[in-house]
Kinemage of the C-alpha trace (Angstrom):
@kinemage 1
@onewidth
@group {chain A} dominant
@subgroup {mainchain}
@vectorlist {calphas} color= white
{ca met a 1} P 0.107 0.081 -0.003
{ca gly a 2} L 1.127 3.540 -0.648
{ca lys a 3} L 0.164 6.858 1.029
{ca val a 4} L -1.753 9.750 -0.817
{ca phe a 5} L -2.183 13.405 0.409
{ca val a 6} L -5.769 14.578 0.104
{ca gly a 7} L -6.218 18.376 0.298
{ca asn a 8} L -8.925 21.041 0.314
{ca leu a 9} L -11.093 18.771 2.309
{ca pro a 10} L -14.414 19.967 4.087
{ca phe a 11} L -13.577 20.678 7.747
{ca glu a 12} L -16.506 18.487 8.890
{ca val a 13} L -15.425 15.421 6.920
{ca thr a 14} L -14.609 12.156 8.898
{ca glu a 15} L -12.338 9.304 8.344
{ca val a 16} L -15.322 6.908 7.825
{ca gln a 17} L -16.853 9.305 5.160
{ca leu a 18} L -13.544 9.553 3.246
{ca his a 19} L -13.029 5.744 3.423
{ca asp a 20} L -16.450 5.182 1.898
{ca phe a 21} L -15.844 7.926 -0.708
{ca phe a 22} L -12.581 6.592 -1.962
{ca ser a 23} L -13.600 2.836 -1.649
{ca ser a 24} L -16.004 3.409 -4.701
{ca gly a 25} L -13.043 2.760 -6.990
{ca leu a 26} L -10.128 1.488 -4.842
{ca gln a 27} L -9.091 -0.815 -2.089
{ca val a 28} L -8.586 1.661 0.880
{ca gly a 29} L -6.550 1.075 4.013
{ca val a 30} L -5.952 3.490 6.876
{ca val a 31} L -7.505 7.089 6.467
{ca lys a 32} L -6.089 9.673 8.795
{ca val a 33} L -7.692 13.312 8.783
{ca val a 34} L -5.066 15.622 10.172
{ca arg a 35} L -6.517 17.593 13.165
{ca asp a 36} L -5.108 20.725 15.062
{ca arg a 37} L -3.534 19.572 18.346
{ca glu a 38} L -5.147 22.318 20.534
{ca thr a 39} L -8.759 22.411 18.987
{ca gly a 40} L -9.121 19.105 17.463
{ca arg a 41} L -10.675 20.688 14.408
{ca ser a 42} L -9.549 19.325 11.027
{ca arg a 43} L -6.887 21.095 9.141
{ca gly a 44} L -8.459 20.418 5.750
{ca phe a 45} L -6.228 17.624 4.688
{ca ala a 46} L -5.708 13.915 5.158
{ca phe a 47} L -3.402 10.927 4.256
{ca val a 48} L -4.811 7.952 2.848
{ca glu a 49} L -3.342 4.297 2.343
{ca val a 50} L -4.334 2.722 -0.976
{ca glu a 51} L -3.370 -0.244 -2.951
{ca asn a 52} L -2.719 1.900 -6.087
{ca pro a 53} L -1.582 5.452 -5.266
{ca asp a 54} L -1.329 6.514 -8.800
{ca leu a 55} L -4.699 5.265 -9.678
{ca met a 56} L -6.255 7.144 -6.821
{ca val a 57} L -4.582 10.463 -7.963
{ca thr a 58} L -5.961 9.912 -11.603
{ca leu a 59} L -9.580 9.184 -10.293
{ca phe a 60} L -9.991 11.572 -7.518
{ca asn a 61} L -7.797 14.781 -8.106
{ca gly a 62} L -10.085 17.414 -8.825
{ca arg a 63} L -13.142 15.614 -7.904
{ca glu a 64} L -15.881 17.439 -5.851
{ca leu a 65} L -16.691 16.518 -2.288
{ca asp a 66} L -19.277 18.490 -0.390
{ca gly a 67} L -18.802 21.411 -2.721
{ca arg a 68} L -15.070 21.424 -2.544
{ca leu a 69} L -12.581 20.157 -5.400
{ca leu a 70} L -10.112 17.689 -3.832
{ca lys a 71} L -6.513 18.142 -4.380
{ca val a 72} L -4.980 14.546 -4.435
{ca asp a 73} L -1.329 13.769 -4.892
{ca leu a 74} L 1.226 11.190 -3.896
{ca ala a 75} L 2.762 11.568 -0.270
{ca arg a 76} L 6.356 11.191 0.363
{ca glu a 77} L 8.464 11.296 3.673
{ca arg a 78} L 9.371 14.566 4.865
{ca pro a 79} L 13.037 15.261 5.010
{ca asp a 80} L 14.787 15.569 8.346
{ca arg a 81} L 14.717 19.192 9.336
{ca gly a 82} L 17.503 19.138 12.116
{ca ser a 83} L 17.468 19.209 15.824
{ca gly a 84} L 15.508 21.120 18.270
{ca pro a 85} L 12.706 20.692 20.886
{ca asn a 86} L 10.047 19.813 18.210
{ca arg a 87} L 12.365 18.150 15.882
{ca gly a 88} L 13.519 14.530 15.206
{ca ala a 89} L 10.061 13.172 16.185
{ca gly a 90} L 10.212 10.861 13.379
{ca ala a 91} L 9.484 11.039 9.597
{ca arg a 92} L 6.233 13.044 8.711
{ca leu a 93} L 4.480 13.016 5.405
{ca tyr a 94} L 3.804 16.088 3.215
{ca arg a 95} L 2.420 16.845 -0.220
{ca arg a 96} L 5.038 16.246 -3.089
{ca ser a 97} L 5.504 19.377 -5.059
{ca arg a 98} L 5.142 19.288 -8.874
């Protein structure tokens, strides 16, 4: 399975709703909506594990969900950004630039 970045999400969408939405064309694994640590509110993006990440990008990039056009792209590991109090907590994922 590979990970995919999904942006421009409605703030009220849940992991279950996303899983159901993407399962219409793909085998979907874990869905993780990224939330603000202090408020618990969605930050408007998620990471999704799917069997075929390239197909997910093709099928769902630009598709509408609750009035918002999704931005779907392959995710990759964030490079190490050095040391410090909030650094080195492990690899993070982010949207690949094109």
